[in-house]
ZAKOLDREN-230843 format. One record per residue: x, y, z of N, C-alpha, C, O in turn; residue in three letters; chain. Coordinates in Angstrom, 3 decimals, decimal comma. Layout:
residues N
+----------+----------+----------+----------+----------+----------+----------+----------+----------+----------+----------+----------+--------+--------+
!      npx !      npy !      npz !     capx !     capy !     capz !      cpx !      cpy !      cpz !      opx !      opy !      opz ! residu ! chaine !
+----------+----------+----------+----------+----------+----------+----------+----------+----------+----------+----------+----------+--------+--------+
!        X !        Y !        Z !        X !        Y !        Z !        X !        Y !        Z !        X !        Y !        Z !    ala !      A !
...
+----------+----------+----------+----------+----------+----------+----------+----------+----------+----------+----------+----------+--------+--------+
This chain:
residues 145
+----------+----------+----------+----------+----------+----------+----------+----------+----------+----------+----------+----------+--------+--------+
!      npx !      npy !      npz !     capx !     capy !     capz !      cpx !      cpy !      cpz !      opx !      opy !      opz ! residu ! chaine !
+----------+----------+----------+----------+----------+----------+----------+----------+----------+----------+----------+----------+--------+--------+
!  134,721 !  105,679 !   49,386 !  133,940 !  105,289 !   50,536 !  134,479 !  105,945 !   51,803 !  133,735 !  106,191 !   52,752 !    met !      A !
!  135,795 !  106,227 !   51,807 !  136,386 !  106,882 !   52,974 !  135,762 !  108,250 !   53,215 !  135,581 !  108,664 !   54,360 !    asp !      A !
!  135,435 !  108,948 !   52,133 !  134,825 !  110,274 !   52,265 !  133,480 !  110,164 !   52,975 !  133,166 !  110,972 !   53,849 !    val !      A !
!  132,694 !  109,168 !   52,600 !  131,368 !  109,000 !   53,205 !  131,515 !  108,696 !   54,692 !  130,800 !  109,274 !   55,511 !    ile !      A !
!  132,443 !  107,784 !   55,060 !  132,621 !  107,455 !   56,466 !  133,138 !  108,653 !   57,246 !  132,795 !  108,826 !   58,416 !    trp !      A !
!  133,960 !  109,481 !   56,609 !  134,428 !  110,695 !   57,279 !  133,258 !  111,627 !   57,565 !  133,158 !  112,194 !   58,653 !    ser !      A !
!  132,379 !  111,783 !   56,586 !  131,213 !  112,653 !   56,757 !  130,304 !  112,105 !   57,847 !  129,805 !  112,858 !   58,683 !    ile !      A !
!  130,087 !  110,780 !   57,838 !  129,231 !  110,167 !   58,853 !  129,830 !  110,363 !   60,245 !  129,106 !  110,684 !   61,187 !    val !      A !
!  131,154 !  110,173 !   60,386 !  131,770 !  110,325 !   61,711 !  131,731 !  111,775 !   62,171 !  131,517 !  112,041 !   63,354 !    ser !      A !
!  131,934 !  112,715 !   61,254 !  131,846 !  114,133 !   61,617 !  130,419 !  114,472 !   62,032 !  130,195 !  115,152 !   63,034 !    ile !      A !
!  129,452 !  113,984 !   61,242 !  128,041 !  114,272 !   61,546 !  127,643 !  113,698 !   62,901 !  126,943 !  114,356 !   63,670 !    ala !      A !
!  128,087 !  112,467 !   63,202 !  127,681 !  111,871 !   64,467 !  128,389 !  112,510 !   65,654 !  127,788 !  112,655 !   66,718 !    thr !      A !
!  129,658 !  112,896 !   65,495 !  130,333 !  113,568 !   66,616 !  129,731 !  114,952 !   66,834 !  129,532 !  115,374 !   67,973 !    ser !      A !
!  129,443 !  115,656 !   65,741 !  128,779 !  116,949 !   65,856 !  127,386 !  116,813 !   66,428 !  126,930 !  117,670 !   67,185 !    gly !      A !
!  126,706 !  115,729 !   66,064 !  125,359 !  115,493 !   66,581 !  125,390 !  115,323 !   68,091 !  124,525 !  115,845 !   68,795 !    ala !      A !
!  126,389 !  114,591 !   68,595 !  126,506 !  114,399 !   70,039 !  126,716 !  115,703 !   70,770 !  126,127 !  115,925 !   71,828 !    gly !      A !
!  127,548 !  116,572 !   70,221 !  127,800 !  117,866 !   70,853 !  126,549 !  118,742 !   70,824 !  126,207 !  119,381 !   71,819 !    gln !      A !
!  125,883 !  118,767 !   69,698 !  124,681 !  119,595 !   69,574 !  123,575 !  119,071 !   70,482 !  122,901 !  119,849 !   71,156 !    ile !      A !
!  123,388 !  117,753 !   70,500 !  122,347 !  117,186 !   71,352 !  122,658 !  117,405 !   72,829 !  121,746 !  117,638 !   73,623 !    leu !      A !
!  123,944 !  117,333 !   73,209 !  124,330 !  117,610 !   74,594 !  124,016 !  119,040 !   74,988 !  123,502 !  119,296 !   76,077 !    gly !      A !
!  124,328 !  119,974 !   74,096 !  124,020 !  121,384 !   74,346 !  122,512 !  121,594 !   74,441 !  122,027 !  122,296 !   75,327 !    leu !      A !
!  121,778 !  120,975 !   73,516 !  120,317 !  121,108 !   73,522 !  119,731 !  120,550 !   74,817 !  118,819 !  121,143 !   75,395 !    ala !      A !
!  120,254 !  119,411 !   75,272 !  119,764 !  118,817 !   76,515 !  120,026 !  119,741 !   77,701 !  119,181 !  119,859 !   78,589 !    ala !      A !
!  121,185 !  120,398 !   77,726 !  121,502 !  121,330 !   78,814 !  120,545 !  122,513 !   78,825 !  120,049 !  122,907 !   79,880 !    ser !      A !
!  120,289 !  123,073 !   77,660 !  119,376 !  124,217 !   77,555 !  117,972 !  123,808 !   77,981 !  117,301 !  124,541 !   78,708 !    val !      A !
!  117,527 !  122,636 !   77,529 !  116,183 !  122,184 !   77,880 !  116,065 !  121,863 !   79,368 !  115,014 !  122,100 !   79,963 !    leu !      A !
!  117,120 !  121,331 !   79,977 !  117,103 !  121,077 !   81,427 !  116,982 !  122,390 !   82,190 !  116,271 !  122,464 !   83,192 !    ala !      A !
!  117,674 !  123,426 !   81,719 !  117,582 !  124,733 !   82,356 !  116,159 !  125,287 !   82,240 !  115,617 !  125,820 !   83,208 !    met !      A !
!  115,553 !  125,158 !   81,047 !  114,184 !  125,640 !   80,853 !  113,203 !  124,880 !   81,741 !  112,284 !  125,468 !   82,311 !    leu !      A !
!  113,406 !  123,575 !   81,854 !  112,523 !  122,765 !   82,694 !  112,651 !  123,155 !   84,162 !  111,661 !  123,159 !   84,893 !    glu !      A !
!  113,863 !  123,480 !   84,593 !  114,058 !  123,897 !   85,990 !  113,358 !  125,227 !   86,271 !  113,046 !  125,541 !   87,419 !    ser !      A !
!  113,115 !  126,000 !   85,218 !  112,389 !  127,263 !   85,366 !  110,879 !  127,069 !   85,293 !  110,115 !  128,029 !   85,395 !    leu !      A !
!  110,450 !  125,801 !   85,112 !  109,016 !  125,515 !   85,068 !  108,417 !  125,606 !   83,674 !  107,194 !  125,622 !   83,532 !    gly !      A !
!  109,245 !  125,666 !   82,651 !  108,756 !  125,735 !   81,272 !  108,676 !  124,311 !   80,724 !  109,679 !  123,597 !   80,734 !    ile !      A !
!  107,482 !  123,875 !   80,236 !  107,372 !  122,510 !   79,696 !  108,203 !  122,384 !   78,422 !  108,062 !  123,176 !   77,490 !    pro !      A !
!  109,065 !  121,380 !   78,400 !  110,011 !  121,283 !   77,294 !  109,774 !  120,084 !   76,379 !  110,517 !  119,894 !   75,416 !    val !      A !
!  108,761 !  119,278 !   76,658 !  108,528 !  118,112 !   75,812 !  108,391 !  118,504 !   74,346 !  109,011 !  117,889 !   73,478 !    lys !      A !
!  107,598 !  119,506 !   74,070 !  107,362 !  119,897 !   72,682 !  108,533 !  120,670 !   72,103 !  108,780 !  120,603 !   70,899 !    trp !      A !
!  109,254 !  121,400 !   72,935 !  110,450 !  122,099 !   72,450 !  111,481 !  121,069 !   72,006 !  112,076 !  121,198 !   70,936 !    ile !      A !
!  111,692 !  120,039 !   72,840 !  112,635 !  118,977 !   72,509 !  112,248 !  118,318 !   71,192 !  113,101 !  118,100 !   70,332 !    trp !      A !
!  110,981 !  118,004 !   71,032 !  110,473 !  117,381 !   69,815 !  110,675 !  118,307 !   68,614 !  111,074 !  117,860 !   67,539 !    phe !      A !
!  110,401 !  119,580 !   68,803 !  110,514 !  120,548 !   67,706 !  111,962 !  120,778 !   67,278 !  112,208 !  121,173 !   66,139 !    ala !      A !
!  112,912 !  120,541 !   68,161 !  114,326 !  120,690 !   67,816 !  114,878 !  119,381 !   67,250 !  115,551 !  119,379 !   66,219 !    ile !      A !
!  114,595 !  118,287 !   67,921 !  115,201 !  117,003 !   67,587 !  114,722 !  116,450 !   66,252 !  115,539 !  116,001 !   65,447 !    leu !      A !
!  113,434 !  116,472 !   66,004 !  112,905 !  115,863 !   64,785 !  113,422 !  116,550 !   63,524 !  113,911 !  115,854 !   62,634 !    val !      A !
!  113,343 !  117,880 !   63,395 !  113,905 !  118,498 !   62,183 !  115,417 !  118,285 !   62,051 !  115,925 !  118,087 !   60,948 !    pro !      A !
!  116,128 !  118,325 !   63,175 !  117,572 !  118,105 !   63,124 !  117,895 !  116,705 !   62,596 !  118,724 !  116,555 !   61,699 !    tyr !      A !
!  117,242 !  115,683 !   63,151 !  117,495 !  114,314 !   62,718 !  117,055 !  114,100 !   61,272 !  117,740 !  113,414 !   60,514 !    leu !      A !
!  115,941 !  114,670 !   60,889 !  115,450 !  114,540 !   59,524 !  116,436 !  115,160 !   58,538 !  116,791 !  114,540 !   57,535 !    leu !      A !
!  116,877 !  116,379 !   58,824 !  117,801 !  117,064 !   57,920 !  119,148 !  116,343 !   57,883 !  119,731 !  116,178 !   56,811 !    phe !      A !
!  119,648 !  115,912 !   59,045 !  120,937 !  115,221 !   59,106 !  120,902 !  113,897 !   58,348 !  121,813 !  113,596 !   57,577 !    ser !      A !
!  119,863 !  113,116 !   58,563 !  119,748 !  111,835 !   57,871 !  119,665 !  112,038 !   56,364 !  120,274 !  111,291 !   55,598 !    ala !      A !
!  118,920 !  113,037 !   55,943 !  118,793 !  113,316 !   54,518 !  120,124 !  113,738 !   53,931 !  120,464 !  113,337 !   52,818 !    thr !      A !
!  120,885 !  114,544 !   54,664 !  122,192 !  114,996 !   54,168 !  123,165 !  113,827 !   54,048 !  123,909 !  113,747 !   53,071 !    tyr !      A !
!  123,172 !  112,923 !   55,020 !  124,044 !  111,747 !   54,952 !  123,640 !  110,880 !   53,762 !  124,507 !  110,392 !   53,037 !    val !      A !
!  122,346 !  110,682 !   53,550 !  121,887 !  109,921 !   52,386 !  122,264 !  110,624 !   51,091 !  122,648 !  109,967 !   50,124 !    tyr !      A !
!  122,161 !  111,951 !   51,058 !  122,557 !  112,715 !   49,874 !  124,025 !  112,441 !   49,543 !  124,361 !  112,172 !   48,390 !    tyr !      A !
!  124,891 !  112,509 !   50,543 !  126,326 !  112,261 !   50,330 !  126,556 !  110,846 !   49,806 !  127,337 !  110,637 !   48,877 !    cys !      A !
!  125,876 !  109,886 !   50,404 !  126,043 !  108,489 !   49,991 !  125,538 !  108,265 !   48,567 !  126,190 !  107,578 !   47,781 !    ala !      A !
!  124,387 !  108,836 !   48,230 !  123,817 !  108,640 !   46,896 !  124,693 !  109,306 !   45,837 !  124,865 !  108,757 !   44,748 !    val !      A !
!  125,240 !  110,461 !   46,135 !  126,137 !  111,125 !   45,177 !  127,369 !  110,253 !   44,937 !  127,811 !  110,111 !   43,797 !    ile !      A !
!  127,924 !  109,672 !   45,993 !  129,070 !  108,771 !   45,831 !  128,664 !  107,532 !   45,034 !  129,401 !  107,098 !   44,149 !    lys !      A !
!  127,498 !  106,960 !   45,342 !  127,009 !  105,809 !   44,582 !  126,881 !  106,138 !   43,099 !  127,233 !  105,333 !   42,237 !    leu !      A !
!  126,375 !  107,324 !   42,818 !  126,197 !  107,755 !   41,440 !  127,527 !  107,752 !   40,687 !  127,582 !  107,393 !   39,511 !    lys !      A !
!  128,590 !  108,151 !   41,370 !  129,892 !  108,243 !   40,697 !  130,536 !  106,879 !   40,453 !  131,396 !  106,759 !   39,580 !    ser !      A !
!  130,139 !  105,848 !   41,203 !  130,754 !  104,524 !   41,040 !  129,763 !  103,472 !   40,543 !  130,110 !  102,294 !   40,458 !    val !      A !
!  128,551 !  103,874 !   40,216 !  127,465 !  102,951 !   39,896 !  127,836 !  101,951 !   38,800 !  127,556 !  100,759 !   38,934 !    trp !      A !
!  128,458 !  102,418 !   37,724 !  128,763 !  101,536 !   36,594 !  129,740 !  100,423 !   36,966 !  129,716 !   99,355 !   36,354 !    asp !      A !
!  130,588 !  100,653 !   37,951 !  131,559 !   99,648 !   38,345 !  131,074 !   98,683 !   39,411 !  131,788 !   97,744 !   39,766 !    gly !      A !
!  129,874 !   98,898 !   39,924 !  129,352 !   98,028 !   40,981 !  128,758 !   96,738 !   40,412 !  128,206 !   96,728 !   39,312 !    leu !      A !
!  128,876 !   95,669 !   41,165 !  128,264 !   94,391 !   40,808 !  126,749 !   94,538 !   40,936 !  126,267 !   95,344 !   41,731 !    his !      A !
!  126,004 !   93,765 !   40,160 !  124,542 !   93,901 !   40,166 !  123,940 !   93,593 !   41,535 !  122,900 !   94,148 !   41,889 !    trp !      A !
!  124,577 !   92,722 !   42,303 !  124,048 !   92,406 !   43,640 !  124,161 !   93,637 !   44,550 !  123,237 !   93,952 !   45,299 !    ile !      A !
!  125,290 !   94,316 !   44,475 !  125,479 !   95,535 !   45,271 !  124,477 !   96,599 !   44,832 !  123,900 !   97,296 !   45,667 !    ile !      A !
!  124,272 !   96,722 !   43,533 !  123,279 !   97,681 !   43,030 !  121,895 !   97,359 !   43,588 !  121,168 !   98,250 !   44,026 !    lys !      A !
!  121,542 !   96,076 !   43,565 !  120,228 !   95,667 !   44,077 !  120,102 !   95,973 !   45,563 !  119,032 !   96,369 !   46,027 !    ala !      A !
!  121,187 !   95,792 !   46,311 !  121,155 !   96,100 !   47,738 !  121,059 !   97,605 !   48,007 !  120,530 !   98,010 !   49,043 !    leu !      A !
!  121,553 !   98,421 !   47,109 !  121,572 !   99,867 !   47,307 !  120,284 !  100,554 !   46,863 !  119,987 !  101,656 !   47,325 !    met !      A !
!  119,522 !   99,929 !   45,982 !  118,290 !  100,553 !   45,474 !  117,337 !  100,958 !   46,602 !  116,803 !  102,065 !   46,547 !    val !      A !
!  117,091 !  100,125 !   47,624 !  116,204 !  100,579 !   48,711 !  116,736 !  101,834 !   49,423 !  115,955 !  102,670 !   49,876 !    pro !      A !
!  118,057 !  101,959 !   49,517 !  118,626 !  103,143 !   50,158 !  118,438 !  104,390 !   49,289 !  118,193 !  105,481 !   49,804 !    his !      A !
!  118,553 !  104,224 !   47,993 !  118,303 !  105,346 !   47,089 !  116,843 !  105,781 !   47,195 !  116,543 !  106,975 !   47,216 !    val !      A !
!  115,941 !  104,807 !   47,262 !  114,510 !  105,118 !   47,410 !  114,251 !  105,807 !   48,747 !  113,497 !  106,778 !   48,810 !    ile !      A !
!  114,870 !  105,310 !   49,815 !  114,722 !  105,949 !   51,128 !  115,264 !  107,377 !   51,099 !  114,659 !  108,283 !   51,672 !    leu !      A !
!  116,400 !  107,580 !   50,436 !  116,952 !  108,932 !   50,302 !  115,990 !  109,862 !   49,577 !  115,830 !  111,020 !   49,961 !    gly !      A !
!  115,347 !  109,352 !   48,521 !  114,353 !  110,146 !   47,795 !  113,184 !  110,507 !   48,711 !  112,729 !  111,651 !   48,718 !    phe !      A !
!  112,699 !  109,537 !   49,481 !  111,578 !  109,792 !   50,403 !  111,967 !  110,813 !   51,470 !  111,171 !  111,685 !   51,817 !    cys !      A !
!  113,192 !  110,704 !   51,990 !  113,664 !  111,690 !   52,973 !  113,737 !  113,082 !   52,363 !  113,388 !  114,070 !   53,009 !    leu !      A !
!  114,194 !  113,156 !   51,105 !  114,285 !  114,446 !   50,424 !  112,906 !  115,075 !   50,271 !  112,743 !  116,276 !   50,486 !    asp !      A !
!  111,924 !  114,277 !   49,904 !  110,545 !  114,781 !   49,785 !  110,053 !  115,277 !   51,146 !  109,439 !  116,340 !   51,239 !    val !      A !
!  110,324 !  114,509 !   52,191 !  109,897 !  114,889 !   53,538 !  110,580 !  116,177 !   54,002 !  109,936 !  117,045 !   54,590 !    leu !      A !
!  111,881 !  116,300 !   53,738 !  112,596 !  117,543 !   54,082 !  111,995 !  118,714 !   53,323 !  111,825 !  119,797 !   53,884 !    val !      A !
!  111,672 !  118,507 !   52,057 !  111,082 !  119,593 !   51,276 !  109,742 !  120,024 !   51,858 !  109,463 !  121,218 !   51,965 !    asn !      A !
!  108,919 !  119,056 !   52,232 !  107,588 !  119,379 !   52,754 !  107,669 !  120,016 !   54,137 !  106,981 !  121,001 !   54,404 !    val !      A !
!  108,509 !  119,462 !   55,024 !  108,547 !  119,949 !   56,410 !  109,521 !  121,123 !   56,561 !  109,104 !  122,239 !   56,873 !    val !      A !
!  110,794 !  120,877 !   56,345 !  111,811 !  121,899 !   56,601 !  111,774 !  122,996 !   55,542 !  111,900 !  124,178 !   55,863 !    ile !      A !
!  111,601 !  122,604 !   54,272 !  111,506 !  123,614 !   53,217 !  110,337 !  124,559 !   53,420 !  110,445 !  125,760 !   53,170 !    gly !      A !
!  109,217 !  124,011 !   53,875 !  108,041 !  124,842 !   54,139 !  108,301 !  125,793 !   55,300 !  107,928 !  126,964 !   55,240 !    thr !      A !
!  108,940 !  125,293 !   56,356 !  109,245 !  126,149 !   57,506 !  110,287 !  127,215 !   57,152 !  110,134 !  128,380 !   57,522 !    leu !      A !
!  111,342 !  126,819 !   56,438 !  112,390 !  127,779 !   56,073 !  111,881 !  128,855 !   55,119 !  112,176 !  130,038 !   55,286 !    leu !      A !
!  111,113 !  128,430 !   54,118 !  110,666 !  129,371 !   53,095 !  109,330 !  130,013 !   53,366 !  108,917 !  130,928 !   52,653 !    gly !      A !
!  108,644 !  129,535 !   54,400 !  107,311 !  130,040 !   54,740 !  106,389 !  130,031 !   53,524 !  105,674 !  130,996 !   53,251 !    met !      A !
!  106,428 !  128,900 !   52,797 !  105,557 !  128,701 !   51,641 !  105,355 !  127,203 !   51,453 !  106,210 !  126,398 !   51,823 !    glu !      A !
!  104,227 !  126,845 !   50,881 !  103,962 !  125,439 !   50,587 !  104,813 !  125,000 !   49,398 !  105,138 !  125,819 !   48,539 !    leu !      A !
!  105,178 !  123,719 !   49,337 !  106,036 !  123,256 !   48,233 !  105,324 !  123,309 !   46,888 !  104,125 !  123,050 !   46,785 !    pro !      A !
!  106,093 !  123,651 !   45,867 !  105,596 !  123,649 !   44,494 !  106,294 !  122,560 !   43,683 !  105,956 !  122,330 !   42,522 !    lys !      A !
!  107,270 !  121,890 !   44,302 !  108,035 !  120,839 !   43,660 !  108,245 !  119,700 !   44,648 !  108,005 !  119,858 !   45,845 !    glu !      A !
!  108,687 !  118,567 !   44,151 !  108,836 !  117,385 !   45,003 !  110,084 !  117,424 !   45,876 !  110,020 !  117,084 !   47,057 !    trp !      A !
!  111,214 !  117,833 !   45,313 !  112,498 !  117,714 !   46,006 !  113,001 !  119,052 !   46,536 !  112,721 !  120,108 !   45,969 !    leu !      A !
!  113,748 !  118,985 !   47,631 !  114,294 !  120,178 !   48,267 !  115,259 !  120,919 !   47,336 !  115,272 !  122,150 !   47,308 !    phe !      A !
!  116,065 !  120,173 !   46,576 !  116,994 !  120,814 !   45,644 !  116,247 !  121,610 !   44,581 !  116,676 !  122,703 !   44,211 !    thr !      A !
!  115,152 !  121,080 !   44,094 !  114,354 !  121,811 !   43,095 !  113,829 !  123,115 !   43,682 !  113,786 !  124,139 !   43,001 !    ala !      A !
!  113,432 !  123,069 !   44,948 !  112,973 !  124,288 !   45,623 !  114,123 !  125,285 !   45,747 !  113,955 !  126,478 !   45,494 !    arg !      A !
!  115,300 !  124,778 !   46,142 !  116,468 !  125,666 !   46,266 !  116,826 !  126,296 !   44,924 !  117,168 !  127,477 !   44,864 !    leu !      A !
!  116,751 !  125,518 !   43,851 !  117,039 !  126,071 !   42,517 !  116,042 !  127,167 !   42,159 !  116,419 !  128,203 !   41,611 !    lys !      A !
!  114,783 !  126,936 !   42,468 !  113,771 !  127,964 !   42,174 !  114,049 !  129,226 !   42,979 !  114,013 !  130,332 !   42,441 !    arg !      A !
!  114,326 !  129,060 !   44,269 !  114,638 !  130,225 !   45,097 !  115,873 !  130,941 !   44,585 !  115,920 !  132,171 !   44,555 !    trp !      A !
!  116,863 !  130,178 !   44,185 !  118,138 !  130,772 !   43,784 !  118,032 !  131,534 !   42,468 !  118,615 !  132,609 !   42,332 !    arg !      A !
!  117,310 !  131,002 !   41,515 !  117,304 !  131,587 !   40,175 !  116,039 !  132,349 !   39,811 !  116,026 !  133,070 !   38,814 !    tyr !      A !
!  114,960 !  132,206 !   40,606 !  113,716 !  132,884 !   40,248 !  113,212 !  133,829 !   41,328 !  112,235 !  134,547 !   41,117 !    gln !      A !
!  113,858 !  133,838 !   42,462 !  113,420 !  134,702 !   43,565 !  114,490 !  135,741 !   43,853 !  115,650 !  135,589 !   43,469 !    glu !      A !
!  114,080 !  136,794 !   44,533 !  115,015 !  137,791 !   45,035 !  114,744 !  137,974 !   46,512 !  113,625 !  137,764 !   46,979 !    glu !      A !
!  115,766 !  138,365 !   47,241 !  115,586 !  138,619 !   48,660 !  116,144 !  137,511 !   49,520 !  117,112 !  136,847 !   49,149 !    gly !      A !
!  115,520 !  137,312 !   50,684 !  116,070 !  136,407 !   51,679 !  116,021 !  134,943 !   51,256 !  116,901 !  134,173 !   51,638 !    trp !      A !
!  115,029 !  134,542 !   50,487 !  114,983 !  133,151 !   50,018 !  116,140 !  132,870 !   49,064 !  116,755 !  131,805 !   49,122 !    arg !      A !
!  116,429 !  133,819 !   48,197 !  117,564 !  133,662 !   47,287 !  118,867 !  133,564 !   48,076 !  119,708 !  132,716 !   47,777 !    glu !      A !
!  119,040 !  134,419 !   49,076 !  120,242 !  134,400 !   49,910 !  120,369 !  133,065 !   50,631 !  121,455 !  132,489 !   50,681 !    thr !      A !
!  119,277 !  132,573 !   51,185 !  119,284 !  131,287 !   51,875 !  119,630 !  130,149 !   50,918 !  120,418 !  129,267 !   51,259 !    leu !      A !
!  119,042 !  130,167 !   49,726 !  119,306 !  129,116 !   48,739 !  120,762 !  129,126 !   48,288 !  121,380 !  128,069 !   48,160 !    ala !      A !
!  121,309 !  130,306 !   48,049 !  122,719 !  130,405 !   47,643 !  123,606 !  129,829 !   48,733 !  124,540 !  129,079 !   48,446 !    val !      A !
!  123,319 !  130,178 !   49,985 !  124,144 !  129,680 !   51,093 !  124,043 !  128,160 !   51,211 !  125,064 !  127,480 !   51,318 !    trp !      A !
!  122,825 !  127,621 !   51,191 !  122,654 !  126,170 !   51,318 !  123,303 !  125,422 !   50,156 !  123,910 !  124,368 !   50,349 !    leu !      A !
!  123,172 !  125,967 !   48,961 !  123,786 !  125,316 !   47,798 !  125,313 !  125,370 !   47,873 !  125,983 !  124,351 !   47,711 !    cys !      A !
!  125,856 !  126,557 !   48,119 !  127,307 !  126,733 !   48,087 !  128,009 !  126,094 !   49,278 !  129,129 !  125,601 !   49,137 !    glu !      A !
!  127,384 !  126,093 !   50,431 !  128,036 !  125,565 !   51,636 !  127,658 !  124,124 !   51,951 !  128,385 !  123,445 !   52,675 !    lys !      A !
!  126,532 !  123,642 !   51,420 !  126,079 !  122,309 !   51,786 !  126,051 !  121,302 !   50,655 !  126,577 !  120,198 !   50,800 !    gly !      A !
!  125,446 !  121,662 !   49,525 !  125,235 !  120,688 !   48,472 !  126,347 !  120,667 !   47,420 !  126,836 !  119,596 !   47,060 !    leu !      A !
!  126,740 !  121,815 !   46,935 !  127,739 !  121,871 !   45,867 !  129,133 !  121,372 !   46,264 !  129,841 !  120,864 !   45,395 !    asn !      A !
!  129,567 !  121,485 !   47,523 !  130,876 !  120,887 !   47,861 !  130,899 !  119,363 !   47,669 !  131,953 !  118,794 !   47,385 !    pro !      A !
!  129,764 !  118,710 !   47,820 !  129,677 !  117,263 !   47,642 !  129,503 !  116,923 !   46,158 !  130,121 !  115,986 !   45,652 !    ile !      A !
!  128,667 !  117,683 !   45,477 !  128,378 !  117,469 !   44,056 !  128,387 !  118,827 !   43,354 !  127,366 !  119,514 !   43,325 !    asp !      A !
!  129,546 !  119,225 !   42,783 !  129,636 !  120,550 !   42,174 !  128,509 !  120,783 !   41,152 !  128,157 !  119,891 !   40,381 !    pro !      A !
!  127,970 !  121,976 !   41,168 !  126,885 !  122,406 !   40,265 !  125,590 !  121,646 !   40,521 !  124,751 !  121,540 !   39,627 !    tyr !      A !
!  125,415 !  121,114 !   41,739 !  124,169 !  120,392 !   42,066 !  122,983 !  121,342 !   42,018 !  121,911 !  121,000 !   41,518 !    his !      A !
!  123,195 !  122,542 !   42,547 !  122,100 !  123,524 !   42,480 !  122,666 !  124,921 !   42,316 !  121,909 !  125,888 !   42,239 !    cys !      A !
+----------+----------+----------+----------+----------+----------+----------+----------+----------+----------+----------+----------+--------+--------+
């Protein structure tokens, strides 16, 4: 559980720094007369969606490793979070996966899309999938994708 709290604290401290930088850039753009409402929305929503999904991914992977030792009450309390994590993954695949890959989804989950890009595609999508898998997903769950 310490690993999950470490990841959450790193993510939230990093989030504060990134959001502070984003706010500074947007304030500068607004002072130049550029409307920033939609820019702010376009930056913040994907960032929060991806970050929340990644935190849920880390938590669900940890839950998976200790599931058999958990009391049934704890399992029952965690099931809604697993379902929410699945829904976030689908949403990331539809929104962020579509934007990153410039293609409509052919699968439900973002990891399935990354696996397809990694093993069935060549070029920039394959490079992106390898990077996301090796730097983001596999350190938490080796051989995830």
